[in-house]
Backbone bond lengths (Angstrom), bond angles and torsions (degrees), N, CA, C in turn:
res aa  C-N    CA-C-N  psi(-1)  N-CA   C-N-CA  omega(-1)  CA-C   N-CA-C  phi
1 M - - - 1.467 - - 1.529 109.95 -
2 M 1.317 114.69 153.92 1.453 120.31 176.76 1.527 108.83 -103.28
3 V 1.324 116.85 140.45 1.466 121.40 176.02 1.523 107.52 -117.01
4 T 1.326 116.17 125.69 1.462 120.02 178.82 1.520 110.90 -136.27
5 K 1.317 115.20 152.13 1.460 121.28 178.32 1.525 112.01 -110.02
6 T 1.340 117.40 -6.32 1.463 119.03 -174.22 1.520 112.26 -117.15
7 V 1.328 114.36 146.72 1.464 121.27 176.76 1.527 109.94 -62.79
8 K 1.327 117.07 -40.43 1.466 121.97 -178.37 1.533 111.42 -58.44
9 D 1.347 116.76 -49.46 1.471 120.20 -179.19 1.521 111.64 -66.86
10 L 1.334 116.03 -37.88 1.465 120.45 179.67 1.523 110.22 -61.30
11 R 1.326 116.71 -50.62 1.467 120.50 -178.85 1.525 111.79 -63.32
12 K 1.320 116.03 -38.49 1.469 120.88 179.34 1.532 110.18 -61.76
13 H 1.336 115.90 -44.53 1.465 120.87 -178.87 1.531 110.71 -65.29
14 I 1.335 116.67 -43.37 1.470 120.75 179.67 1.532 110.00 -61.90
15 K 1.344 116.08 -43.18 1.469 120.78 -179.58 1.529 111.94 -63.94
16 E 1.325 115.85 -42.68 1.474 120.56 -178.66 1.526 111.97 -65.92
17 L 1.330 116.21 -38.44 1.469 119.87 -178.29 1.521 111.46 -70.50
18 H 1.351 116.23 -37.44 1.463 121.51 176.47 1.538 111.18 53.26
19 L 1.323 116.01 47.72 1.463 121.66 179.45 1.533 109.85 -108.23
20 S 1.330 114.73 150.13 1.458 119.57 -178.77 1.530 109.98 -150.52
21 P 1.327 119.24 143.52 1.468 127.14 -1.52 1.535 112.43 -76.90
22 V 1.333 114.40 157.92 1.467 121.42 176.17 1.528 108.51 -98.73
23 G 1.327 115.91 127.72 1.464 121.15 178.30 1.518 110.62 -104.50
24 L 1.319 116.50 140.20 1.469 122.30 178.40 1.525 109.72 -119.45
25 V 1.340 115.80 131.28 1.476 121.51 173.98 1.530 107.10 -121.11
26 P 1.341 118.35 97.79 1.465 120.35 179.25 1.530 110.45 -78.91
27 T 1.342 117.56 131.84 1.461 121.09 177.32 1.527 109.40 -140.72
28 M 1.331 114.52 166.57 1.463 120.38 171.80 1.531 110.10 -109.25
29 G 1.343 115.32 20.43 1.458 118.81 176.72 1.521 112.28 79.33
30 A 1.361 115.57 -160.53 1.472 121.27 -172.53 1.527 108.03 50.89
31 L 1.317 115.58 52.83 1.459 121.75 -168.77 1.527 113.24 -69.78
32 H 1.332 114.83 148.62 1.465 122.59 176.90 1.522 108.02 -141.86
33 E 1.305 116.59 -174.96 1.462 121.29 -174.44 1.534 111.96 -60.27
34 G 1.328 117.13 -29.91 1.468 119.36 176.47 1.516 111.38 -59.78
35 H 1.343 116.51 -46.96 1.465 120.47 176.78 1.530 111.06 -62.59
36 L 1.333 115.85 -44.01 1.464 119.60 -176.99 1.528 111.38 -63.31
37 S 1.329 117.07 -31.66 1.470 119.58 177.35 1.531 110.13 -66.26
38 L 1.336 117.04 -35.59 1.464 120.63 175.68 1.525 110.61 -64.00
39 V 1.344 115.17 -43.66 1.471 120.36 -179.32 1.527 110.33 -63.59
40 R 1.334 116.61 -43.09 1.469 119.36 179.46 1.534 111.30 -63.30
41 N 1.327 116.02 -42.27 1.462 119.10 179.10 1.528 110.89 -63.72
42 A 1.329 115.66 -40.56 1.465 120.06 178.29 1.528 110.52 -63.40
43 A 1.338 116.49 -44.76 1.474 121.09 -178.50 1.531 111.69 -64.70
44 A 1.338 116.43 -29.95 1.465 119.86 179.41 1.529 111.65 -70.60
45 Q 1.326 116.86 -23.28 1.467 120.74 -176.45 1.525 113.43 -109.34
46 C 1.330 116.77 -20.16 1.469 120.09 -171.55 1.535 111.01 -128.02
47 P 1.338 118.15 130.39 1.465 120.37 177.27 1.524 113.30 -71.17
48 L 1.333 116.70 -14.74 1.461 121.37 175.37 1.516 109.33 -133.02
49 V 1.337 115.83 123.56 1.464 121.79 177.89 1.527 109.11 -118.95
50 V 1.322 115.57 131.91 1.470 122.13 172.16 1.520 106.98 -110.20
51 I 1.327 116.70 122.91 1.467 120.25 173.87 1.525 107.02 -112.19
52 S 1.313 115.19 122.82 1.464 119.33 179.55 1.527 109.46 -96.66
53 I 1.327 115.27 140.15 1.465 121.94 174.85 1.519 106.31 -124.12
54 Y 1.326 115.29 104.42 1.468 120.19 -175.93 1.522 109.22 -154.98
55 V 1.332 116.71 120.53 1.468 121.48 176.45 1.524 106.73 -84.37
56 N 1.314 115.47 105.42 1.465 121.99 -171.58 1.533 112.11 -83.11
57 P 1.322 118.13 113.19 1.468 119.61 -175.27 1.521 114.07 -67.90
58 T 1.345 117.96 -25.93 1.467 118.40 -173.11 1.530 113.48 -74.58
59 Q 1.342 117.48 -11.53 1.467 118.03 179.81 1.530 112.86 -98.85
60 F 1.343 116.62 4.04 1.464 120.48 176.92 1.522 109.59 -100.40
61 N 1.328 116.62 119.39 1.466 119.01 174.94 1.526 111.01 -92.23
62 D 1.330 116.03 -3.17 1.466 122.14 178.90 1.534 107.97 -121.15
63 K 1.339 116.20 110.19 1.471 120.39 -176.49 1.522 111.96 -61.77
64 E 1.333 116.56 -31.75 1.462 120.56 179.13 1.528 110.42 -67.45
65 D 1.330 115.43 -38.15 1.463 120.95 178.10 1.533 110.14 -63.58
66 L 1.334 116.59 -42.56 1.464 121.31 177.11 1.529 110.88 -61.44
67 K 1.315 115.80 -44.64 1.467 121.08 -179.15 1.529 111.42 -62.56
68 N 1.327 116.84 -39.59 1.466 121.51 -174.98 1.527 113.82 -87.64
69 Y 1.332 117.35 -7.51 1.466 118.51 -176.74 1.533 109.35 -61.10
70 P 1.345 117.33 130.10 1.477 119.42 -174.53 1.526 113.17 -63.91
71 R 1.323 115.44 133.12 1.459 121.92 177.05 1.530 107.88 -122.24
72 T 1.325 115.86 112.56 1.474 120.72 -171.20 1.524 110.04 -135.96
73 I 1.313 116.61 55.25 1.464 120.61 -170.67 1.535 113.41 -59.58
74 E 1.340 118.20 -40.24 1.474 119.46 -179.09 1.526 111.08 -64.08
75 A 1.335 116.02 -45.16 1.472 120.30 177.87 1.526 110.33 -64.46
76 D 1.333 116.79 -37.50 1.464 120.60 179.49 1.526 111.02 -62.46
77 L 1.317 116.36 -46.19 1.469 120.42 -179.38 1.526 111.24 -64.10
78 H 1.325 116.01 -36.24 1.464 120.55 177.71 1.533 110.30 -61.99
79 L 1.330 116.68 -43.81 1.467 120.60 178.53 1.526 111.00 -64.96
80 L 1.327 116.03 -42.03 1.465 119.79 -176.00 1.520 112.75 -67.69
81 K 1.323 117.15 -28.11 1.468 120.25 178.07 1.525 111.15 -59.37
82 E 1.330 115.83 -27.81 1.466 120.45 -177.92 1.529 112.69 -76.79
83 V 1.338 117.49 -21.86 1.469 119.38 -172.47 1.528 113.93 -120.16
84 L 1.337 117.84 -20.23 1.458 120.01 -179.21 1.532 111.22 -89.41
85 R 1.322 115.00 155.34 1.457 121.46 179.04 1.534 110.14 -98.93
86 K 1.307 115.56 174.02 1.469 120.79 -176.31 1.530 111.85 -58.01
87 S 1.329 116.46 -36.98 1.467 120.23 -175.82 1.530 113.40 -79.96
88 D 1.339 117.48 -17.12 1.461 120.51 -174.22 1.526 111.64 -72.86
89 I 1.336 115.28 159.30 1.462 120.96 -172.12 1.524 111.06 -127.19
90 V 1.328 115.92 134.46 1.458 122.24 169.07 1.527 106.92 -103.50
91 F 1.320 116.51 121.96 1.461 122.78 -178.86 1.524 108.19 -107.50
92 N 1.333 115.77 111.27 1.472 121.41 -175.38 1.545 109.29 -123.30
93 P 1.348 115.82 73.59 1.465 119.89 -172.96 1.533 112.62 -81.65
94 D 1.342 115.72 167.19 1.463 120.06 168.70 1.529 107.93 -98.79
95 D 1.318 116.39 179.68 1.467 120.67 -175.14 1.529 112.82 -59.59
96 K 1.336 116.75 -37.87 1.465 120.76 -176.17 1.532 112.23 -66.77
97 E 1.341 116.92 -28.58 1.457 119.95 178.03 1.529 111.42 -72.01
98 I 1.330 115.64 -39.07 1.469 120.07 -179.47 1.526 110.62 -79.91
99 Y 1.322 116.34 -43.08 1.468 121.51 -177.90 1.534 110.36 -123.43
100 P 1.336 117.82 77.25 1.469 119.81 179.15 1.525 111.78 -61.10
101 T 1.330 116.32 -28.02 1.463 122.08 169.58 1.527 106.99 -130.39
102 E 1.310 116.68 161.49 1.469 120.32 -178.74 1.525 110.24 -59.01
103 D 1.320 116.10 132.57 1.464 121.54 -179.81 1.526 108.79 -89.19
104 K 1.307 116.53 107.65 1.472 121.18 -177.65 1.523 112.33 -104.62
105 R 1.328 116.04 10.25 1.467 118.77 -178.87 1.528 111.73 -65.13
106 V 1.317 115.65 141.09 1.468 121.58 176.65 1.526 107.81 -120.94
107 F 1.324 115.44 125.93 1.459 121.83 -179.57 1.526 109.59 -105.80
108 H 1.325 115.58 153.57 1.465 120.71 177.80 1.532 108.63 -128.36
109 F 1.329 115.53 129.86 1.457 119.92 -174.42 1.529 113.29 -124.18
110 G 1.320 116.98 25.32 1.461 120.29 176.04 1.517 112.14 59.46
111 N 1.345 115.89 -135.73 1.465 120.22 -177.06 1.521 112.83 -62.24
112 L 1.326 117.45 -24.43 1.470 120.71 -178.45 1.525 111.82 -60.75
113 E 1.353 117.69 -23.67 1.463 119.50 179.81 1.526 112.22 -100.30
114 N 1.348 115.66 15.05 1.466 120.00 179.59 1.520 113.47 -118.58
115 V 1.339 116.79 7.70 1.467 119.88 -175.93 1.530 111.19 -134.55
116 M 1.295 115.77 157.62 1.466 125.79 167.62 1.524 113.07 48.32
117 E 1.347 117.08 -116.28 1.464 120.76 -174.94 1.523 112.36 -57.41
118 A 1.323 116.83 -38.02 1.463 120.66 -177.82 1.531 111.26 -62.67
119 L 1.327 117.19 -35.53 1.472 121.05 179.25 1.522 111.26 -73.30
120 H 1.319 116.67 -37.16 1.465 121.01 -174.77 1.524 113.38 -89.46
121 R 1.330 116.47 -16.31 1.468 120.13 179.56 1.529 109.15 -132.73
122 P 1.328 117.27 73.66 1.475 120.41 -176.26 1.527 111.52 -55.19
123 G 1.322 115.75 133.05 1.459 121.44 178.61 1.519 114.94 83.83
124 H 1.335 116.55 -9.20 1.462 120.09 -175.95 1.524 112.20 -58.40
125 F 1.335 116.62 -50.19 1.460 118.72 -174.30 1.525 112.44 -73.77
126 N 1.323 117.19 -25.15 1.466 117.97 173.05 1.535 109.62 -64.25
127 G 1.331 115.87 -40.75 1.463 120.38 176.51 1.513 112.22 -65.10
128 V 1.330 117.06 -39.83 1.466 121.29 176.42 1.529 109.94 -60.81
129 A 1.336 115.88 -45.80 1.465 120.29 -179.90 1.530 110.95 -62.67
130 Q 1.327 116.70 -38.58 1.472 119.91 178.50 1.530 110.96 -60.51
131 V 1.332 116.53 -51.82 1.467 118.77 -174.69 1.530 111.91 -71.37
132 V 1.330 117.21 -40.25 1.467 119.18 -179.04 1.531 110.65 -66.48
133 S 1.327 117.06 -41.23 1.464 119.23 177.96 1.530 111.07 -64.06
134 R 1.333 117.48 -37.70 1.473 120.63 176.14 1.531 110.40 -63.29
135 L 1.333 116.95 -43.15 1.463 119.94 178.95 1.535 111.01 -63.89
136 F 1.336 116.52 -38.27 1.464 119.82 176.72 1.535 110.35 -62.69
137 E 1.333 116.76 -41.06 1.468 120.88 179.44 1.533 111.03 -66.24
138 I 1.323 115.94 -40.01 1.469 120.98 -176.33 1.530 111.49 -72.61
139 V 1.323 116.49 -47.49 1.477 121.59 -172.73 1.529 112.38 -89.40
140 N 1.337 116.10 -31.99 1.472 122.09 -173.75 1.532 110.74 52.97
141 P 1.342 117.52 57.27 1.469 120.19 -176.87 1.527 112.30 -76.62
142 D 1.314 115.08 159.31 1.468 120.80 172.64 1.529 110.49 -88.52
143 I 1.332 115.54 -34.12 1.471 121.79 -178.89 1.524 107.78 -136.70
144 A 1.338 116.65 140.52 1.470 121.06 174.70 1.525 108.50 -126.06
145 Y 1.324 115.44 140.01 1.461 122.04 -172.25 1.525 110.49 -115.00
146 F 1.345 115.69 130.99 1.459 121.95 179.93 1.527 109.44 -135.09
147 G 1.321 116.16 151.52 1.461 120.97 178.52 1.519 111.62 -84.97
148 M 1.322 116.21 140.02 1.461 120.93 -177.71 1.525 113.62 -76.80
149 K 1.338 117.69 -3.45 1.471 117.73 171.96 1.526 109.07 -58.99
150 D 1.332 115.47 -39.00 1.470 120.74 176.17 1.529 108.38 -88.30
151 F 1.321 114.57 68.64 1.468 122.98 -170.73 1.525 111.93 -57.88
152 Q 1.325 116.04 -49.08 1.463 120.51 -177.90 1.530 111.11 -68.42
153 Q 1.322 116.28 -35.20 1.460 120.30 178.57 1.527 111.07 -60.76
154 V 1.328 117.50 -42.07 1.469 120.52 179.54 1.529 110.13 -62.48
155 A 1.333 116.75 -40.88 1.468 120.23 178.09 1.529 110.72 -64.02
156 V 1.324 117.02 -40.13 1.470 121.67 179.13 1.526 110.17 -64.22
157 I 1.331 117.48 -43.04 1.463 120.79 -178.04 1.529 110.62 -67.57
158 K 1.326 117.31 -37.58 1.470 119.46 175.89 1.529 110.46 -62.81
159 E 1.321 116.39 -39.19 1.464 120.80 177.36 1.526 110.63 -67.70
160 L 1.330 117.03 -38.47 1.468 121.78 176.58 1.532 110.43 -57.93
161 V 1.328 115.98 -45.66 1.468 121.12 179.90 1.525 110.27 -63.19
162 K 1.325 115.73 -41.48 1.465 120.11 179.76 1.526 110.77 -62.33
163 Q 1.333 116.27 -42.70 1.460 120.69 -176.90 1.525 113.25 -72.94
164 T 1.320 116.28 -36.59 1.468 120.08 -172.75 1.517 113.83 -93.86
165 G 1.333 116.50 -19.16 1.457 119.50 179.38 1.520 114.58 80.65
166 Y 1.344 118.49 14.78 1.464 120.33 175.95 1.528 109.22 -58.44
167 K 1.335 116.04 136.59 1.467 120.65 -179.56 1.529 108.92 -88.83
168 V 1.314 116.13 66.71 1.463 121.21 -178.22 1.527 108.93 -136.04
169 R 1.316 115.99 135.06 1.473 120.94 177.22 1.522 108.59 -91.22
170 I 1.316 116.42 131.88 1.466 121.64 -178.72 1.530 108.95 -99.26
171 I 1.324 115.80 124.66 1.468 120.87 178.02 1.527 108.64 -117.01
172 G 1.323 115.30 124.51 1.462 121.06 175.70 1.520 109.46 -98.27
173 N 1.317 116.39 125.12 1.470 121.01 -178.85 1.526 111.53 -100.33
174 P 1.344 117.54 147.89 1.462 121.68 -175.96 1.531 112.98 -58.35
175 I 1.324 115.01 154.45 1.465 121.79 176.73 1.523 109.52 -64.45
176 I 1.310 116.16 134.27 1.472 121.66 172.98 1.523 107.27 -100.93
177 R 1.331 116.10 132.11 1.463 120.73 -173.69 1.530 111.65 -116.81
178 E 1.323 114.03 153.39 1.463 120.56 170.84 1.524 107.98 -67.28
179 A 1.325 117.48 167.81 1.467 121.47 -179.24 1.526 111.80 -57.89
180 D 1.346 117.35 -29.93 1.469 120.28 -178.71 1.532 112.84 -91.70
181 G 1.329 117.35 6.60 1.462 120.61 174.54 1.515 115.40 101.49
182 L 1.318 118.62 -18.79 1.463 120.38 -178.84 1.530 109.84 -62.36
183 A 1.332 116.23 130.02 1.461 120.33 178.34 1.523 109.60 -62.30
184 M 1.335 116.43 131.28 1.464 119.48 179.92 1.519 110.21 -63.76
185 S 1.330 115.26 134.85 1.460 121.73 -179.13 1.517 108.61 -154.27
186 S 1.324 115.82 146.42 1.463 119.91 175.50 1.525 110.98 -61.62
187 R 1.316 116.67 -24.93 1.466 120.86 -178.55 1.534 112.38 -76.43
188 N 1.340 117.48 -17.19 1.468 119.17 -177.46 1.524 111.77 -58.82
189 R 1.326 116.38 -32.90 1.473 119.81 -177.50 1.528 111.84 -69.94
190 L 1.341 116.88 -12.41 1.469 120.66 178.63 1.530 112.50 -90.74
191 L 1.340 116.83 -7.92 1.474 120.50 -178.08 1.523 111.27 -68.99
192 E 1.333 115.82 138.66 1.468 119.99 173.41 1.531 108.33 -65.36
193 P 1.340 118.56 147.08 1.470 121.40 -175.01 1.526 114.83 -51.53
194 E 1.323 117.70 -44.31 1.475 119.86 -178.74 1.525 111.59 -67.05
195 I 1.331 115.76 -37.55 1.465 120.62 178.15 1.530 109.73 -67.88
196 R 1.326 116.39 -41.64 1.469 120.01 179.85 1.528 111.32 -60.19
197 K 1.335 116.59 -38.62 1.479 120.34 179.60 1.523 111.17 -60.32
198 K 1.334 116.04 -36.30 1.465 120.58 -175.55 1.528 113.40 -92.21
199 A 1.341 117.19 -9.99 1.465 121.15 -173.65 1.537 115.45 -59.86
200 P 1.363 119.61 -27.76 1.468 118.71 177.45 1.531 114.03 -59.46
201 V 1.343 117.61 -13.27 1.470 120.34 177.75 1.530 110.40 -58.69
202 I 1.331 117.57 -26.96 1.474 120.21 -177.69 1.523 110.17 -64.75
203 Y 1.330 116.04 -54.85 1.469 119.43 -178.45 1.526 111.42 -66.97
204 K 1.332 116.06 -42.47 1.472 120.08 -179.48 1.540 110.26 -56.77
205 T 1.329 115.79 -40.69 1.463 120.58 -177.12 1.521 112.07 -71.20
206 I 1.341 117.19 -45.91 1.469 117.59 -178.55 1.531 111.14 -71.96
207 L 1.330 116.84 -26.36 1.465 119.78 174.47 1.526 109.94 -63.88
208 S 1.331 116.49 -45.08 1.478 120.11 176.17 1.522 110.59 -62.88
209 A 1.331 116.28 -43.65 1.466 120.87 -177.93 1.526 111.69 -62.11
210 S 1.335 116.80 -32.35 1.469 120.39 -177.10 1.522 112.36 -65.81
211 E 1.339 116.77 -16.02 1.465 120.61 -177.08 1.527 112.30 -109.84
212 M 1.336 117.09 16.31 1.468 120.67 -172.47 1.530 114.68 -102.21
213 T 1.344 118.31 -0.30 1.466 118.24 -173.89 1.531 113.28 -68.28
214 D 1.327 117.33 -16.17 1.468 118.85 177.11 1.525 111.82 -77.36
215 K 1.348 116.45 -21.62 1.473 119.79 -175.17 1.531 113.32 -111.20
216 L 1.331 116.86 -34.93 1.460 119.93 -172.02 1.520 111.97 -121.57
217 D 1.340 115.92 153.66 1.455 120.43 173.38 1.534 108.78 -84.19
218 I 1.328 116.55 167.96 1.465 121.70 -173.68 1.531 113.14 -56.98
219 P 1.332 119.87 -47.34 1.476 118.64 179.93 1.529 112.65 -59.21
220 E 1.339 116.47 -35.55 1.465 119.94 179.92 1.541 110.91 -70.36
221 I 1.324 116.13 -38.29 1.466 120.10 177.67 1.528 109.73 -63.78
222 K 1.333 116.13 -43.67 1.467 120.66 -179.53 1.533 110.93 -63.61
223 E 1.310 115.81 -38.81 1.469 119.43 179.19 1.530 110.66 -68.62
224 Y 1.326 116.54 -38.69 1.468 120.41 176.18 1.527 110.53 -58.44
225 V 1.329 116.55 -46.25 1.467 121.00 -179.09 1.528 110.39 -61.83
226 R 1.325 116.04 -48.55 1.469 119.35 -178.25 1.523 111.44 -60.73
227 K 1.325 116.55 -49.14 1.476 120.26 -176.65 1.525 111.64 -64.22
228 T 1.339 116.79 -43.49 1.468 120.51 -176.40 1.528 111.31 -63.41
229 I 1.327 116.37 -44.59 1.470 119.51 -178.28 1.517 111.27 -73.49
230 E 1.321 117.75 -41.89 1.461 120.27 -178.32 1.520 112.90 -74.53
231 N 1.333 116.51 -7.58 1.462 120.50 172.80 1.536 110.74 -67.89
232 E 1.336 115.93 -20.00 1.461 120.92 176.43 1.525 109.25 -87.39
233 N 1.310 117.22 129.65 1.460 121.30 179.77 1.524 110.75 -59.35
234 G 1.317 116.26 134.57 1.457 121.15 176.44 1.519 114.50 89.62
235 F 1.349 117.59 1.83 1.459 121.06 -178.40 1.527 110.74 -114.04
236 S 1.330 115.75 133.39 1.460 121.15 179.80 1.528 109.29 -138.26
237 V 1.334 116.92 127.32 1.469 121.65 -178.42 1.530 109.26 -84.26
238 E 1.327 116.28 120.67 1.473 120.38 175.82 1.518 109.65 -77.54
239 Y 1.325 116.39 -46.12 1.457 120.84 175.11 1.517 109.20 -159.21
240 F 1.316 115.70 152.70 1.464 122.54 164.44 1.509 105.45 -137.74
241 E 1.330 117.12 115.43 1.455 121.95 -178.30 1.518 110.19 -125.39
242 I 1.325 115.44 143.18 1.463 121.27 171.46 1.519 106.30 -102.40
243 V 1.346 115.85 118.93 1.463 120.95 -172.84 1.529 110.54 -131.23
244 D 1.335 115.57 158.26 1.470 118.63 172.51 1.524 108.50 -75.03
245 D 1.324 116.78 163.41 1.465 119.66 -172.27 1.524 113.45 -91.48
246 A 1.331 117.62 7.83 1.461 119.81 -179.97 1.527 111.25 -110.24
247 E 1.325 116.34 -65.57 1.470 120.32 -179.03 1.529 112.21 -94.95
248 L 1.316 116.86 -8.27 1.468 123.26 179.74 1.529 111.61 60.63
249 I 1.330 115.61 40.22 1.462 120.14 178.10 1.524 108.61 -81.39
250 P 1.344 118.15 122.68 1.469 120.54 -178.83 1.530 111.99 -63.42
251 V 1.313 114.76 141.82 1.467 122.08 177.28 1.524 107.76 -98.14
252 S 1.332 116.79 130.00 1.468 119.44 -178.20 1.526 112.89 -103.63
253 K 1.328 116.93 -22.00 1.468 121.08 179.58 1.526 110.05 -137.00
254 K 1.325 115.30 148.88 1.470 120.47 -177.89 1.531 112.21 -59.34
255 R 1.323 116.48 -33.08 1.471 119.84 -177.37 1.537 112.28 -65.07
256 E 1.333 117.28 -16.02 1.472 121.06 179.27 1.535 112.24 -79.03
257 L 1.335 117.71 -16.56 1.467 121.42 -179.07 1.522 110.44 -68.57
258 K 1.323 116.50 131.53 1.469 121.46 179.81 1.525 108.86 -112.56
259 T 1.332 116.23 131.59 1.468 120.55 -172.52 1.524 113.08 -63.81
260 R 1.316 118.39 -24.22 1.479 120.20 -177.95 1.530 112.29 -83.20
261 K 1.321 117.40 -5.11 1.467 120.92 -177.55 1.527 110.73 -108.78
262 H 1.334 114.73 164.72 1.467 120.98 176.40 1.524 109.03 -109.99
263 Y 1.339 115.11 139.71 1.468 120.97 -178.52 1.525 109.79 -127.26
264 F 1.324 114.81 148.68 1.459 121.20 179.96 1.520 109.92 -130.20
265 G 1.329 114.27 143.16 1.457 120.45 171.88 1.521 107.71 -93.68
266 C 1.328 117.11 118.35 1.465 122.36 -176.43 1.526 109.25 -114.13
267 I 1.326 115.66 136.07 1.458 119.73 -173.53 1.530 111.35 -136.23
268 A 1.329 114.87 147.15 1.471 122.10 169.28 1.522 106.86 -129.03
269 V 1.321 115.60 131.20 1.466 122.02 -175.86 1.519 109.47 -131.04
270 K 1.317 116.26 135.98 1.462 120.53 170.05 1.528 106.60 -88.99
271 A 1.328 115.75 110.84 1.469 122.19 -179.04 1.525 107.07 -105.46
272 G 1.313 116.19 97.61 1.458 119.40 -169.96 1.515 107.79 66.05
273 K 1.329 116.82 -122.08 1.465 120.43 179.42 1.534 112.60 -96.56
274 I 1.327 116.34 -2.77 1.463 120.74 -172.42 1.531 110.66 -106.92
275 R 1.319 114.84 136.77 1.466 121.13 -178.51 1.532 109.11 -96.93
276 L 1.337 116.12 125.43 1.461 122.10 -178.71 1.524 109.96 -120.18
277 I 1.342 115.95 146.66 1.464 120.21 175.09 1.523 109.36 -124.99
278 D 1.338 114.95 157.71 1.461 120.95 178.93 1.517 107.26 -160.97
279 N 1.324 116.91 169.51 1.465 120.67 175.53 1.513 109.47 -159.64
280 I 1.333 115.23 163.16 1.461 121.13 -179.49 1.519 108.72 -155.11
281 E 1.325 116.40 146.73 1.466 119.16 177.44 1.519 109.74 -71.41
282 I 1.319 115.34 139.79 1.467 121.78 -179.73 1.523 109.18 -90.17
283 Q 1.323 116.48 128.69 1.467 121.48 178.70 1.516 110.02 -78.22
284 L 1.324 117.56 124.89 1.458 121.68 177.82 1.525 109.62 -95.86
285 V 1.330 115.12 145.64 1.472 119.16 -178.86 1.518 110.29 -106.18
């Protein structure tokens, strides 16, 4: 694999290889098996894969969170050597390469910016749109791969593509979980040991909730999720919403569920000092 920090070298390498389709896997590093599954899927479909490792400052609304975000480039490169091929590229730019001038663009995503993550992390998705659109401009990929743990982010990026006309297909890959059910995340390594032991309660609870629509109405399901998780010391539910998989409009009553549509239960939990997200498809009866 080739490792480059500059847009110029990246574009030169892509041009020289002249391979198609080109797959892009955008990451912020601190790689784990979830990221590697994206890379493997990309490599299975694309003769050239570009994986970007860049902690994007514009998507952090909390400066402390940006400062504490794990940066493990040497370990990341070691992992990637096992899955990338000779022709593949790791793009590890600095801020000046991504944002040679200040990015003042403002994006609008309709209802997607009025629910869940958008409400709790103001400006987050505008920052995501800035960096992803820059990566699309730099790499010009045919396909881009994202993990479905970031459920709302995938919906935002699909909307970004629709609005901007980028000729890139967006593929969302399934959540990869630890053996105990916790969704893999770069933030998991920041969890205090006692909190980490109890963290599987998140997935266990939403898994149970996903099968409750035959017995309980939506408010009761939401209350079950909140009470069950907050029964564990150090855990606080920021939100649990049941939404459709297109516009992510929250459902408030069971009668609003339509059998021809797909719905997901999306959750954000403060686990000690670390914020975790997860989601699961809701079973309709």
